[in-house]
Structures are given as structure tokens and as C-alpha cells.
Rosetta silent file (secondary structure, phi, psi, omega in degrees, C-alpha in Angstrom):
SEQUENCE: MENQISSRVSRACPVCGSRDAVVFIEENIDEAKLSAFTYSSRKVPEFMCHLLVRCMSCDLVYASEPPELSYLSAAYADAAYDSGEEARCAAQSYARALAPHIEQLPGRNAAVDVGAGCGPLLPWLKQCKFGPVIGIEPSKAAIQAAPEDVRGLLREGVFSKDILDGVSPSLICSFMTLEHLPNPGQFVKTAYELLEPGGMIAIVVHNWRGLLNRLLGRRSPIIDIEHLQLFNPNSVATLLRLSGFKMIRVQCISNSYPLRYWLRLTPLPSKLKAVLGHGLEKLALADKHIKLNVGNILAIGIKDVSRHA
SCORE:     score description
SCORE:     0.000 S_00000001
   1 L     0.000  140.748 -179.241  106.970   88.936   81.843 S_00000001
   2 L   -93.668  156.486  177.290  108.002   91.801   79.585 S_00000001
   3 L    49.672   53.550 -171.250  110.004   94.892   80.556 S_00000001
   4 L   -51.868  -57.622 -174.426  111.036   93.215   83.766 S_00000001
   5 L  -144.433   30.473 -172.218  113.021   95.996   85.425 S_00000001
   6 L   -72.768  -26.962 -176.022  113.924   98.303   82.567 S_00000001
   7 L  -105.809  123.805 -174.691  112.361  101.452   84.021 S_00000001
   8 E  -117.376  154.749  177.560  113.854  102.850   87.246 S_00000001
   9 L  -130.134  112.038  178.687  112.896  105.619   89.645 S_00000001
  10 L   -71.087  142.559 -177.816  115.648  107.164   91.746 S_00000001
  11 L  -147.411  157.964  172.009  114.550  107.988   95.298 S_00000001
  12 L   -81.334 -179.908  177.320  115.697  109.293   98.642 S_00000001
  13 L   -57.453  123.826 -177.049  115.367  107.213  101.804 S_00000001
  14 L   -74.380   -1.606  175.552  111.698  106.186  101.921 S_00000001
  15 L  -100.746  -56.346 -173.028  111.626  106.503  105.728 S_00000001
  16 L  -109.211   -9.006  177.615  113.383  109.763  106.617 S_00000001
  17 L    84.461   -0.792  179.906  113.917  111.412  103.215 S_00000001
  18 L   -69.394  148.411  173.264  117.697  111.676  103.551 S_00000001
  19 L  -109.996   10.992  177.399  119.888  111.310  100.453 S_00000001
  20 L   -88.276   99.995 -174.174  123.011  110.597  102.492 S_00000001
  21 E  -144.181  156.560  176.394  123.568  106.903  101.747 S_00000001
  22 E  -124.048  154.585 -179.679  126.331  104.406  101.037 S_00000001
  23 E   -64.862  132.334  179.019  126.261  101.280   98.893 S_00000001
  24 E  -102.644  -53.373  175.430  125.185   98.211  100.863 S_00000001
  25 E  -143.818  133.263  177.230  125.010   95.535   98.136 S_00000001
  26 L   -68.547  155.863  179.092  125.516   95.967   94.398 S_00000001
  27 L   -59.452  139.855  178.610  122.715   94.989   92.040 S_00000001
  28 E  -145.115   91.868 -177.718  122.547   91.274   91.267 S_00000001
  29 L  -133.666  125.715  174.090  119.742   90.305   88.884 S_00000001
  30 L  -111.371  103.898 -174.495  119.665   87.481   86.359 S_00000001
  31 H   -63.071  -20.186  177.617  116.537   88.008   84.268 S_00000001
  32 H   -68.121  -20.140 -178.948  116.708   84.387   83.122 S_00000001
  33 H   -91.432   -7.329  179.352  115.832   83.373   86.701 S_00000001
  34 L   -69.555  137.701 -176.703  112.690   85.509   86.901 S_00000001
  35 L  -148.334 -176.090  178.303  109.527   83.429   87.002 S_00000001
  36 L   -65.436  -17.077 -179.470  105.894   83.430   88.109 S_00000001
  37 L   -97.219   -3.514 -177.345  107.145   82.798   91.662 S_00000001
  38 L   -58.099  -37.938 -179.674  109.616   85.707   91.766 S_00000001
  39 L  -107.944   30.719  175.888  107.010   87.978   93.350 S_00000001
  40 L  -104.893  162.785 -176.802  105.289   85.287   95.391 S_00000001
  41 L   -84.678  147.861  173.079  105.576   84.760   99.125 S_00000001
  42 L    52.569   44.712  178.547  107.838   82.201  100.836 S_00000001
  43 L   -84.032  175.357  170.428  109.448   81.047   97.609 S_00000001
  44 L   -69.039  127.300 -176.254  112.794   79.282   97.222 S_00000001
  45 L   -57.953  137.795  176.601  115.369   82.077   97.722 S_00000001
  46 L  -103.841  -16.573  179.394  116.909   83.441   94.534 S_00000001
  47 L    55.770   35.736  173.450  119.396   85.747   96.314 S_00000001
  48 L  -105.594  153.553  179.232  118.900   88.443   93.680 S_00000001
  49 E  -158.298  158.980  168.543  118.492   92.122   94.516 S_00000001
  50 L   -75.696  172.238  172.485  118.409   95.638   93.187 S_00000001
  51 L   -59.208  120.878 -179.489  121.199   98.043   94.099 S_00000001
  52 E  -109.491  134.135  177.026  120.797   98.451   97.858 S_00000001
  53 E  -122.609  160.010  179.534  122.096  101.448   99.798 S_00000001
  54 E  -113.004  124.893  178.785  122.133  102.188  103.527 S_00000001
  55 E   -69.205  127.428 -178.713  120.724  105.450  104.840 S_00000001
  56 L   -80.251   -5.591  179.273  123.270  107.182  107.069 S_00000001
  57 L   -94.963  -56.194 -175.703  120.468  108.912  108.971 S_00000001
  58 L  -108.620   -2.549  175.538  117.946  106.226  109.976 S_00000001
  59 L    74.459   15.897  173.424  119.960  103.087  109.020 S_00000001
  60 L   -72.384  140.157  168.789  117.356  101.795  106.542 S_00000001
  61 E   -99.234  129.257 -175.382  118.680   99.633  103.711 S_00000001
  62 E  -150.479  157.119  175.074  116.762  100.371  100.517 S_00000001
  63 E   -78.924  117.349 -176.424  116.745  100.080   96.724 S_00000001
  64 L   -76.628  -20.119 -179.885  117.630  103.534   95.437 S_00000001
  65 L  -133.099   72.669 -177.846  116.268  102.770   91.949 S_00000001
  66 L   -75.551  164.994  173.395  113.257  100.436   92.316 S_00000001
  67 E   -63.238  160.744  178.957  110.986   99.355   89.453 S_00000001
  68 L   -68.621  155.573 -177.473  108.034  101.576   88.647 S_00000001
  69 H   -59.323  -38.092 -178.500  104.809  101.089   90.580 S_00000001
  70 H   -61.741  -38.972  177.538  102.914   99.906   87.495 S_00000001
  71 H   -67.264  -45.745 -178.996  105.349   97.031   87.020 S_00000001
  72 H   -62.764  -42.057 -179.469  105.259   96.042   90.688 S_00000001
  73 H   -60.239  -44.598  179.476  101.459   96.134   90.816 S_00000001
  74 H   -67.379  -38.837 -178.274  101.182   93.812   87.812 S_00000001
  75 H   -63.542  -42.422 -179.946  103.909   91.488   89.136 S_00000001
  76 H   -74.030  -35.130  179.824  102.165   90.964   92.475 S_00000001
  77 H   -65.262  -34.021 -175.380   98.710   90.651   90.934 S_00000001
  78 L   -98.440    2.176 -175.074   99.910   87.893   88.598 S_00000001
  79 L   -64.599  144.559  174.781  102.244   86.114   91.033 S_00000001
  80 L   -73.357  166.855 -177.103  101.854   82.382   91.551 S_00000001
  81 L  -148.304  124.846  177.236  100.997   81.042   94.999 S_00000001
  82 L  -148.991   30.693 -172.935  101.845   77.729   96.645 S_00000001
  83 L  -119.428   35.988 -178.163  102.660   78.594  100.269 S_00000001
  84 H   -58.893  -43.860 -178.957   99.415   77.960  102.097 S_00000001
  85 H   -63.007  -46.952 -179.764  100.986   75.716  104.755 S_00000001
  86 H   -65.510  -34.742  178.271  103.805   78.164  105.493 S_00000001
  87 H   -63.280  -39.562  177.860  101.326   81.056  105.566 S_00000001
  88 H   -65.577  -39.664  177.752   99.321   79.294  108.274 S_00000001
  89 H   -63.560  -43.128  179.758  102.495   78.718  110.301 S_00000001
  90 H   -62.727  -43.040 -179.083  103.450   82.383  109.952 S_00000001
  91 H   -60.943  -38.212  178.218   99.978   83.515  111.004 S_00000001
  92 H   -64.801  -40.530  178.321  100.202   81.429  114.169 S_00000001
  93 H   -65.306  -43.584 -179.829  103.560   83.009  115.034 S_00000001
  94 H   -65.205  -39.500  179.827  102.243   86.516  114.413 S_00000001
  95 H   -62.656  -42.340  178.901   99.122   85.846  116.482 S_00000001
  96 H   -60.682  -43.030 -177.777  101.231   84.683  119.443 S_00000001
  97 H   -71.622  -34.432 -174.481  103.362   87.818  119.281 S_00000001
  98 H   -82.550  -27.135 -172.109  100.421   90.178  118.758 S_00000001
  99 H   -51.748  -47.121 -179.219   98.035   88.737  121.366 S_00000001
 100 H   -62.479  -31.113  179.821   99.413   90.604  124.429 S_00000001
 101 H   -75.276  -35.733  179.111   99.185   93.907  122.574 S_00000001
 102 H   -59.716  -36.775 -178.157   95.628   93.220  121.394 S_00000001
 103 L   -60.105  -23.227 -177.420   94.522   92.928  125.019 S_00000001
 104 L   -90.526   -3.653 -179.539   95.404   96.606  125.543 S_00000001
 105 L   -73.571  131.836  179.109   93.238   97.882  122.706 S_00000001
 106 L   -75.714  -24.909 -175.869   90.197   99.849  123.917 S_00000001
 107 L  -116.387  159.194  175.165   88.159   99.108  120.777 S_00000001
 108 L  -132.239   44.296  172.539   87.220   96.050  118.742 S_00000001
 109 L   -76.582 -152.891 -172.384   86.006   97.697  115.566 S_00000001
 110 L   -57.988  144.601  169.703   87.377   96.587  112.207 S_00000001
 111 E  -117.758  132.354 -176.235   90.660   94.692  111.967 S_00000001
 112 E  -122.187  127.725  175.250   92.509   94.877  108.649 S_00000001
 113 E  -109.409  112.587 -177.502   95.290   92.531  107.533 S_00000001
 114 E   -93.961  128.410 -172.153   97.248   94.061  104.633 S_00000001
 115 L    76.732   46.072 -169.765   99.022   91.529  102.440 S_00000001
 116 L   -74.390  -11.847 -177.012   96.738   88.854  103.829 S_00000001
 117 L    61.011 -131.239  178.891   97.659   86.138  101.330 S_00000001
 118 L   -88.038   10.998  170.930   95.101   83.346  101.575 S_00000001
 119 L    82.898   28.186 -176.199   93.812   84.839  104.831 S_00000001
 120 L   -67.572  -21.655  179.698   95.134   82.535  107.589 S_00000001
 121 L   -82.055  -19.843 -171.333   95.204   85.346  110.176 S_00000001
 122 H   -64.601  -42.203  176.700   91.614   86.422  109.578 S_00000001
 123 H   -60.058  -36.578  178.334   89.837   83.646  111.572 S_00000001
 124 H   -65.438  -40.610  178.049   92.042   84.463  114.579 S_00000001
 125 H   -63.557  -34.957  175.829   91.123   88.141  114.311 S_00000001
 126 H   -66.062  -39.582  177.785   87.454   87.119  114.301 S_00000001
 127 H   -63.194  -27.038  177.983   88.068   85.089  117.462 S_00000001
 128 L   -79.889    4.517  173.778   89.474   88.271  119.019 S_00000001
 129 L    74.464   22.726  170.953   86.002   89.810  118.523 S_00000001
 130 L   -77.874  149.562  177.169   86.955   92.354  115.872 S_00000001
 131 L  -161.895  126.056   -1.751   84.221   93.241  113.456 S_00000001
 132 L   -78.734  170.784  173.467   84.360   93.409  110.572 S_00000001
 133 E  -111.556  128.360 -173.411   87.557   91.535  109.702 S_00000001
 134 E  -131.523  132.771  172.027   89.058   92.455  106.333 S_00000001
 135 E  -111.098  136.569  177.548   92.028   91.082  104.409 S_00000001
 136 E  -115.176  126.857 -173.512   93.616   93.049  101.563 S_00000001
 137 E  -148.249  127.214 -179.751   95.616   91.066   99.015 S_00000001
 138 L   -81.107  -21.539 -174.070   96.843   91.943   95.490 S_00000001
 139 L   -83.669  118.823  177.141   97.490   88.362   94.328 S_00000001
 140 H   -61.620  -40.274 -177.725   94.572   86.707   92.552 S_00000001
 141 H   -64.454  -38.962  179.259   96.157   83.283   93.052 S_00000001
 142 H   -65.185  -41.759  179.131   96.454   83.789   96.808 S_00000001
 143 H   -65.292  -40.559  179.180   92.795   84.775   97.110 S_00000001
 144 H   -65.537  -25.573  179.469   91.730   81.778   95.042 S_00000001
 145 L   -82.103   -8.049 -177.657   93.734   79.550   97.412 S_00000001
 146 L   -71.260  146.133  173.261   91.826   80.821  100.448 S_00000001
 147 L   -57.757  151.289 -174.601   89.284   78.525  102.156 S_00000001
 148 H   -57.865  -38.552 -177.303   85.743   79.275  101.064 S_00000001
 149 H   -74.822  -11.627  178.887   84.723   80.637  104.457 S_00000001
 150 H  -101.439  -29.561 -174.089   87.691   83.046  104.419 S_00000001
 151 H   -56.597  -34.155 -179.483   87.598   84.125  100.777 S_00000001
 152 L   -69.175  -13.938  178.678   84.633   86.388  101.419 S_00000001
 153 L   -89.749   -7.741 -174.943   86.710   88.385  103.908 S_00000001
 154 E   -96.020  139.694  175.307   89.379   89.192  101.309 S_00000001
 155 E  -117.717  125.200 -178.614   89.444   92.261   99.086 S_00000001
 156 E   -77.906  128.083  178.010   91.596   92.148   95.965 S_00000001
 157 L   144.679 -166.607  179.443   93.840   95.154   95.543 S_00000001
 158 L  -111.458  157.457 -176.788   96.352   97.308   97.371 S_00000001
 159 L   -63.610  127.556  178.708   95.939   99.170  100.648 S_00000001
 160 L  -163.432  168.484  175.467   94.303  102.574  100.207 S_00000001
 161 L   -63.845  -35.725 -176.814   91.573  104.789  101.609 S_00000001
 162 L   -65.115  -41.682 -175.610   89.326  103.754   98.732 S_00000001
 163 L   -70.946  -17.466  177.675   89.511  100.032   99.397 S_00000001
 164 L  -116.261   32.814 -177.213   88.487  100.723  103.013 S_00000001
 165 L   -54.034  123.602  177.938   85.909  103.370  102.226 S_00000001
 166 L    83.202    0.192 -178.522   83.799  104.042  105.324 S_00000001
 167 L  -102.372  130.285  176.183   85.879  101.753  107.581 S_00000001
 168 L  -119.285   89.932 -170.521   87.588  103.134  110.698 S_00000001
 169 L   -71.257  152.677  167.776   89.687  100.219  112.006 S_00000001
 170 L   -86.294  -24.153 -175.240   90.819   99.557  115.540 S_00000001
 171 E  -144.250  131.980  170.750   93.712   97.489  114.179 S_00000001
 172 E  -124.588  121.961  178.832   95.738   97.480  110.963 S_00000001
 173 E  -105.644  143.502  174.573   98.251   94.652  110.508 S_00000001
 174 E  -143.840   95.297 -173.767  101.029   94.567  107.944 S_00000001
 175 E  -106.311  116.653 -178.408  103.124   91.439  108.253 S_00000001
 176 L    56.294   41.523 -179.176  106.115   91.054  105.921 S_00000001
 177 L  -117.766  -37.938 -172.944  104.587   93.606  103.552 S_00000001
 178 H   -62.583  -26.410  177.544  106.423   96.915  104.057 S_00000001
 179 H   -62.395  -24.053 -172.125  109.613   95.561  102.484 S_00000001
 180 H   -92.744   -7.666 -171.037  107.722   95.239   99.209 S_00000001
 181 L   -94.834  135.874  178.430  106.244   98.737   98.985 S_00000001
 182 L   -69.979  -19.596  179.884  107.843  101.572   96.995 S_00000001
 183 L  -138.623   75.878 -179.018  106.503  104.098   99.532 S_00000001
 184 H   -64.322  -28.009  178.467  106.229  102.595  103.030 S_00000001
 185 H   -63.878  -41.905  178.320  105.954  106.071  104.534 S_00000001
 186 H   -65.696  -37.470  177.786  102.758  106.761  102.617 S_00000001
 187 H   -58.269  -50.001 -175.760  101.400  103.373  103.681 S_00000001
 188 H   -69.364  -36.402  176.928  101.930  104.112  107.375 S_00000001
 189 H   -65.019  -39.976  176.872  100.554  107.655  107.096 S_00000001
 190 H   -64.019  -40.927  177.130   97.421  106.309  105.404 S_00000001
 191 H   -59.871  -42.712  179.921   97.066  103.726  108.179 S_00000001
 192 H   -60.575  -44.619 -178.834   97.335  106.497  110.757 S_00000001
 193 H   -64.465  -36.896 -175.873   94.609  108.527  109.058 S_00000001
 194 H   -78.388  -32.753 -176.150   92.249  105.538  108.793 S_00000001
 195 L   -63.871  146.274  172.364   92.651  104.201  112.333 S_00000001
 196 L   -71.349  155.583  175.486   90.234  105.292  115.001 S_00000001
 197 L   -53.738  131.188 -175.801   91.761  107.322  117.883 S_00000001
 198 L    86.746   -2.142  179.903   93.555  104.852  120.134 S_00000001
 199 L   -72.834  166.064 -171.286   93.826  102.380  117.266 S_00000001
 200 E  -123.307  139.771  165.713   96.891  100.243  116.663 S_00000001
 201 E  -107.183  138.132  178.470   99.190   99.467  113.769 S_00000001
 202 E  -127.517  121.135 -174.837  101.138   96.192  113.974 S_00000001
 203 E  -123.468  134.054  169.270  104.047   95.639  111.595 S_00000001
 204 E  -117.228  128.501  179.067  106.336   92.638  111.162 S_00000001
 205 E  -138.172  164.564  171.329  109.486   93.146  109.108 S_00000001
 206 E   -74.106  148.500  176.087  112.879   91.542  108.636 S_00000001
 207 E  -108.622  104.370 -176.395  115.712   92.954  110.717 S_00000001
 208 L   -67.237  -19.036  176.938  118.762   93.288  108.503 S_00000001
 209 L   -88.359    0.746  174.682  120.866   93.869  111.605 S_00000001
 210 L   -58.986  146.682 -173.495  119.767   90.524  113.087 S_00000001
 211 H   -56.170  -48.586 -176.968  122.742   88.274  113.851 S_00000001
 212 H   -63.461  -41.812  179.589  121.833   85.520  111.386 S_00000001
 213 H   -64.869  -36.550  177.882  121.177   87.967  108.557 S_00000001
 214 H   -68.572  -38.757 -179.996  124.489   89.706  109.196 S_00000001
 215 H   -66.722  -39.939 -178.259  126.341   86.384  109.228 S_00000001
 216 H   -77.618  -25.251  178.051  124.758   85.212  105.958 S_00000001
 217 H    60.374 -132.234 -177.819  125.249   88.548  104.224 S_00000001
 218 H   -70.077   -6.363  176.217  124.166   88.506  100.579 S_00000001
 219 H   -99.284   12.603  172.861  123.219   84.825  101.001 S_00000001
 220 L   -77.844  143.367  177.722  120.515   85.665  103.519 S_00000001
 221 L   -60.541  -18.590  179.908  116.957   84.983  102.274 S_00000001
 222 L   -75.470  -14.129  174.739  116.078   88.623  102.998 S_00000001
 223 L   -81.391   99.137 -166.666  118.313   89.669  100.091 S_00000001
 224 L  -146.584  140.721  179.084  115.539   89.430   97.534 S_00000001
 225 L   -58.586  -25.940  177.973  114.483   91.239   94.377 S_00000001
 226 L   -71.051  -26.145 -170.888  111.071   91.756   96.018 S_00000001
 227 L   -87.023  109.664 -179.865  112.528   93.690   98.933 S_00000001
 228 L   -89.061  -13.034  172.367  112.725   97.402   98.193 S_00000001
 229 E  -155.856  152.415  177.255  113.794   98.162  101.768 S_00000001
 230 E  -127.740  127.565 -173.251  115.108   96.288  104.768 S_00000001
 231 E   -96.773  174.843  168.610  114.394   97.575  108.253 S_00000001
 232 L  -148.522  174.695 -176.163  115.952   97.328  111.690 S_00000001
 233 H   -55.160  -38.591 -178.794  114.561   98.405  115.079 S_00000001
 234 H   -68.982  -46.473 -174.939  115.657  102.028  114.640 S_00000001
 235 H   -70.328  -35.906  179.494  114.354  102.541  111.113 S_00000001
 236 H   -72.646  -34.481  175.576  110.958  100.914  111.709 S_00000001
 237 H   -67.074  -38.955  177.218  110.477  102.944  114.909 S_00000001
 238 H   -62.471  -41.760  178.678  111.434  106.097  112.991 S_00000001
 239 H   -57.791  -46.667  179.900  108.882  105.236  110.305 S_00000001
 240 H   -67.835  -41.311 -177.499  106.071  104.999  112.871 S_00000001
 241 H   -64.859  -43.077 -178.775  107.164  108.097  114.770 S_00000001
 242 H   -68.102  -18.639  178.613  107.342  110.288  111.657 S_00000001
 243 L   -92.177   -1.025  175.029  103.817  109.186  110.750 S_00000001
 244 L   106.462   -3.619 -176.073  102.416  110.357  114.095 S_00000001
 245 L   -74.437  149.252  179.167  102.243  107.151  116.104 S_00000001
 246 E  -118.994  174.842  177.504  102.892  107.128  119.854 S_00000001
 247 E    49.067   48.543 -175.883  103.719  104.427  122.410 S_00000001
 248 E   -78.302  130.716  178.146  105.941  102.707  119.855 S_00000001
 249 E  -129.326  135.697  179.305  107.239   99.289  120.866 S_00000001
 250 E  -128.118  130.289 -178.588  109.656   97.100  118.909 S_00000001
 251 E  -142.668  152.572  173.725  110.455   93.501  119.838 S_00000001
 252 E   -76.147  146.365  176.312  112.110   90.446  118.340 S_00000001
 253 E  -131.682  159.955  177.371  109.811   87.563  117.479 S_00000001
 254 E  -108.763  156.509  175.316  110.291   83.892  116.612 S_00000001
 255 E  -121.810  146.868  177.429  108.745   81.853  113.833 S_00000001
 256 E  -118.135  118.489  179.939  107.784   78.185  113.844 S_00000001
 257 E  -135.507  160.421  172.926  107.979   76.294  110.544 S_00000001
 258 E   -64.034  152.411 -179.529  108.442   72.674  109.433 S_00000001
 259 H   -57.049  -35.159 -178.875  112.050   71.606  108.965 S_00000001
 260 H   -61.507  -33.388  179.239  111.506   71.242  105.214 S_00000001
 261 H   -74.534  -42.731  176.289  110.745   74.970  104.992 S_00000001
 262 H   -57.624  -40.350  178.414  113.743   76.009  107.061 S_00000001
 263 H   -62.718  -38.894 -179.269  115.881   73.863  104.753 S_00000001
 264 H   -59.904  -33.249 -176.340  114.372   75.608  101.711 S_00000001
 265 H   -79.271  -15.607 -175.271  115.562   78.972  103.032 S_00000001
 266 L   -69.738  154.225  178.264  119.178   77.954  103.509 S_00000001
 267 L   -85.117   20.296  179.446  121.836   79.076  101.005 S_00000001
 268 L   -68.454  154.115  175.887  123.015   75.487  100.512 S_00000001
 269 L   -57.466  146.083 -174.451  123.472   74.154   96.954 S_00000001
 270 H   -60.269  -36.640  179.929  120.214   72.811   95.502 S_00000001
 271 H   -66.364  -40.381  178.560  121.554   69.266   95.110 S_00000001
 272 H   -66.975  -39.874  177.858  122.638   69.155   98.755 S_00000001
 273 H   -62.464  -37.490  178.880  119.263   70.516   99.848 S_00000001
 274 H   -64.125  -41.502  179.049  117.561   67.794   97.816 S_00000001
 275 H   -65.362  -46.741  179.949  119.645   65.108   99.545 S_00000001
 276 H   -64.790  -38.441  178.196  119.008   66.566  102.996 S_00000001
 277 H   -63.053  -40.509  177.665  115.318   66.970  102.214 S_00000001
 278 H   -63.353  -38.648  178.576  115.089   63.317  101.197 S_00000001
 279 H   -65.084  -40.275  177.881  116.793   62.374  104.463 S_00000001
 280 H   -63.107  -40.072  178.644  114.301   64.406  106.495 S_00000001
 281 H   -64.556  -43.712 -178.890  111.416   62.691  104.710 S_00000001
 282 H   -63.223  -35.885 -178.270  112.899   59.240  105.319 S_00000001
 283 L   -88.476    4.432 -178.897  113.349   60.015  109.018 S_00000001
 284 L    58.079   36.811 -179.767  109.824   61.460  109.248 S_00000001
 285 L  -109.966   -8.199 -174.117  111.303   64.778  110.387 S_00000001
 286 L   -61.393  -31.546 -178.219  110.318   66.999  107.462 S_00000001
 287 L   -92.721    0.578 -179.094  107.054   68.014  109.129 S_00000001
 288 L   -70.128  127.469 -179.040  108.584   68.607  112.550 S_00000001
 289 E   -84.541  131.993  178.465  108.051   72.228  113.581 S_00000001
 290 E  -123.014  129.968 -179.674  111.056   74.132  114.861 S_00000001
 291 E   -96.428  123.323 -177.401  110.770   77.547  116.504 S_00000001
 292 E  -136.295  148.639  169.161  113.617   79.920  115.656 S_00000001
 293 E   -97.411  103.884 -175.784  114.454   83.585  115.987 S_00000001
 294 E  -107.605   15.341  175.385  115.841   84.353  112.526 S_00000001
 295 E   100.563   37.166  174.230  115.791   88.135  112.764 S_00000001
 296 E  -106.763  147.139 -178.217  112.161   89.238  112.482 S_00000001
 297 E  -130.506  145.047  175.107  110.755   92.136  114.489 S_00000001
 298 E  -106.402  128.813  176.612  107.275   93.260  115.514 S_00000001
 299 E  -119.137  132.244 -179.008  106.622   97.007  115.766 S_00000001
 300 E  -118.654  136.935  174.294  103.515   98.415  117.443 S_00000001
 301 E  -137.820  146.862 -178.542  102.265  102.003  117.278 S_00000001
 302 E  -115.747  135.188  174.616   99.182  103.683  118.771 S_00000001
 303 L   -75.420  126.609 -174.944   97.236  106.554  117.258 S_00000001
 304 L   -60.851  129.039  179.211   97.168  109.361  119.804 S_00000001
 305 L   -78.591  -39.381 -171.520   93.760  109.817  121.430 S_00000001
 306 H   -61.482  -32.810 -177.393   94.391  113.311  122.839 S_00000001
 307 H   -75.839   -8.453 -175.553   94.860  114.899  119.432 S_00000001
 308 H  -122.594    9.969 -178.002   91.450  113.669  118.310 S_00000001
 309 L   -71.929    0.000    0.000   89.423  114.262  121.472 S_00000001
């Protein structure tokens, strides 16, 4: 890819707008390591990042000088994709966490999954009696990897009013997507405008204040060139509140993945990971699913009914 990160845009905190920030992690980018998988999901961690600062107001960690939107849009559209199995595991974890909240929804109009990948969450949303069910995904490769019966539910592109023209959803999901957006505040405000009164937004993000992430520091998998911001319970709740959402709830969630994937995420040397991976295969343990809380959080917000009555 040309002009990888040459053009920068300085910005204030993308959640609260404050410019009072301190350096969190210095920039660490080796352009020789950039590849077709750099902007793909669930890749082998590269532990590269832009200059990250921490907002002294809402505690968001964010890239103060991210790449321009045109570069990011092209990078995600052209990204490679090879994480179908892990995507299905993630979707199952998200469904388990979201299910109790879904039961409280008064409506079952459209459900939208933003950053849907190959669409593993969409069949579950159909089982929940939403209609229609729509996935929005910028990666051509991810859409092509979707099962045939799911591919028709996917719309290629980025989340906007235009891509959902005429749709008033009861539910908008955004799982592990907000970290990647140059303007998460605009995303959430657009979601608020599109949702029907009483509708729900459901967001899953990394929690940089999670114990494991704090212990690993710059060797945590969440330290990634793709991540333009890193949330915690306070900053994600602030994001929803400033966009108008009520009844905001934030909770920790666990993920269940095969041992081989958990090993891939560790900051161990590649040769040691290869040896351990071979051992897991020999012992028939590589496919064993392990459920762990690694510092992910689910945030729920409801669009106020009274203001639209």
C-alpha cells in the first residue's frame, strides 16, 4: 500500500472534545511490517500503534494524529480476511451477553450489525425475530467469505444514514468496531438518530483499564495500529450519554475461543508460539474452547421514548 500513514489529522478527544491529554504510549510503527492483514480482524498481533494520549477528562486513550479517513476507508475495504472460525466464536460470546438485554426491547423491527465481518451474528438476530436483519461491512474479502445464505444480508460500505435509507432499527450493534473509527461520536449520534424510540444500541469494546491489558502494557493485543481509541467503562458510558442515550449499562463480558487462538494473541516470541502450538496440536488441545475475561466490555444504551412521543 502506498502513502501508508504519511498524512495526519490532529484532533481533540473524540468522546468529550477535551484537549487536555497526556502521552500514553509513543508511536511505534514499522512500515516494513504492514501487510494485507494489518487492517483485518483477529490477526496475529503486531504491537504497533500511533501516538496514543489519554484524555484527562473522560479517560479515553486515543490517537491524537490518526491517518486520514480516505486512507482508512481504502485500507479496510482492501483488507484480507481469514478469521471466519474466530468470528463465529466471537458472535456466540456477544449473543450470550446481549440476550438478556434483547428480552427487554419493546420492538423487533430491523436489527443492524455494524462491522459484521462474514455475518456470523446475523442468523442469531433472525432467530430473535428481528426483521429485517442487516449487516454492514467495509471489507470485500469478509463479505465474500460469508455463507451464501448470509451474504444477501450484508451491505458493503460504512455505517451511515444513506446505507440504511428508510430503515428505523430497533437494535444497532457495534462489536469491536468503535476502536477503528476516526469519529466514534458521530457514529453513535447517527445511531441515535436512526433508532426508533425505545431502540437499543449495543457496543462491545476493549477495556484498556482491564487488569490483563494493564499488566501486558504495550504488549497487549489491544495496542494495535488499527485502534484509534481505547475505551474503558467511564469513557464508553460518556460517549453514549453525550449522544442522548438513557438507561446506560456497562458490564464486563467473557469470550470463548480455541486455545490456538488464545496462543496467537500472546506476546510470546513467534518461535516459542510455534513450538507451543505444535504441542497443542499433538495433544489434541488446539481446538479446545476456553472461556476467559480478557478485558472486554458491553455497553447498552436506550433511545428515550418520552422525547419522541
